[in-house]
N, C-alpha and C positions, 0 to 999 in steps of 0.2 A: 265069719261073714266078711266079705271084702267091701271096702268103701267104694263109692262111685269113682270112675276115672277122673272126673272133673275135680273132685276133692283131692285126690292124690296129686294131680298136676298143680293145683294151687298151693299145696303144702310144699312141694318140691320147689316151686318158684319162690315162695317166701323164704325157704331155707337158703337158696342161692343169694338172696338179697343180704343175708347176714354173714355169708362166708366170703372172705377176701381171697382173691386168687393167689395161689402159691407158686413159687418157682419149682419146676420138676427136679426130683432128686437124682434122676438118671438121664443121660443123653439119649436121644432117639437112636435106636439100633445098638445101644451099648449092651454087651452081654453081662448078665447077672447070674448069681448062683444062690439057690435057696439053701438056708442053713438047716432047715428041717421041713418035712412034708406037712402040709396042712391037712386036717382031718375034718370032714363034714359030719357032725353028729346027727344030722337030720333036722336041726333047728332052722336051717336055711336051705332053700331048694337048690 
């Protein structure tokens, strides 16, 4: 069962209050290479 959208939004906003912004690891447009393929086991849509 999914929680109401208002609850989800309030949880997201409170999480943002605790997270400090980080500097990006890569420059915009910089080419990167994956070392291995990610696999979705179905636990996340």
